[in-house]
N, C-alpha and C positions, 0 to 999 in steps of 0.2 A: 366205677368211673376210672378211666385211664390216667395215668400220671400226666400231669399238664405239661411238664418240661419235655417228657418223651414225645407227647402229642405235637408240641410245637416243633421239635427237631424233625419230626416225620413230615409235617406239613411243608416245612422249609425245603426239605429234601425233595419232596414231590414237585414243588414249585421249580426247584433248580432242574428237575428231570423234564419238566414241561418246557422251560426255556431252551434246554438242549435239543429237544425234539423239534421245536417250532423254529428255532434259530440256529441251525447246525453249524453255520459259519460265524456265528456271533460271539459276543463276549464270553458266554460260558463254554465256548469250545477251547478257550485257554486252559492250560493246567491250573488247578485249584490255587496252588500257592502263588501263582503269577496274578491271581485276581485279589489277593489279600490287601494290597495297598489301595485299591479302589474301594473295598469295604471299609477300611479305616478312614478313608476320606469322606465316603458317604455317611459314616457315623458322625464325624465331626460336623458335617453340614446339617445333618437332621438334628443334632445337639443345638446347634446354633438356631435352627427354626424353632425348636422348643424354647430356647432361651428368649427368642423375640415375643413369644406368648407370655412370658413371666415378668413382664414390667421392669426389666432390667435397666432401661434408659431413663435416668432420673430427669432428663430435660423434656421428657413427654408426658402427657397426661396419662395416668395409669388406666389400664383396662379393668373391667370387672371381671376378675378371675373366674367367677361362676358361669359368665356368658361365654367363656372361650374354652370351657372344659373339654368339649368334644375335640377342638383343634389340638389341644394339649395332649389329649389322649391319643389322637391320631399320630402325632409327631413321636410319641412313646412307642407306639406300634411300628412305626417306620425305624426307629433306632433298633428296636427288637429284631426286626426282619433282617437288617444288615448285620447285627450282632450275631444272630443264629447262622447267617450264611458264612460269616468270617470263621465261627466256630467249626462249622461243617468242612470249609475248605482247608482247614488245618488239620482235619482228621479227628477232631474232638467229638466226644459223644455227650449226651445229656448227663450220663453218670460221671464222665470226666469233669464236666463243668460243675456238677453238684459237689464232687469231692473236693475240687479246688476252691470253691466258694466255702465249704465247710472249713478247710484248712486255713484260708485267710481270715475267715470269721473269727476262729479261735485265735489266731495270731493278733488280730486287732483288739480283741477283748483283753488278751494277756497284756499287750501294750498299755492299755488304758488302766488296767488294775495293777500292773507291777512295775513298769518302766518309769523311772522318775522324770524322764523327758516329756512324758504325756500327762502329768499331774496338772490339775487346774491351777490357774494363776493365782488364786488366793492361797494364803499360807504365809510362811515366814519368808523373809529376804533370803535366807539360806536355801530354803526349798526352790525359789525361783532361779537362784544362781547355779543350782546343780546342773551338770552337764547331761 
């Protein structure tokens, strides 16, 4: 079985190439770095669409999250689509992203385990007052 992250990057690159071929004067004709703010905005909007499916509005009657699972999954796929294109347009590869994730993952773990600013709130008053 091929690496799934590599496969997603390849699929996204193929989709980009299709857009370039079919719409040679369209949005994809812009230099990749010029498209990046569009991708970040698209990501924000897709995250908001996912948020709408997650019962964040306390003034509305909540939805049954089991009934909108497919809609939530589709919003996650949209987020991933724009995220992958943003990575590609910045010249990042699946290996780059994997390495960056690993690095940040280790940093986040270290913070939780070693940095006193990330200690749980329970404990002594002195622990809570530590910078």
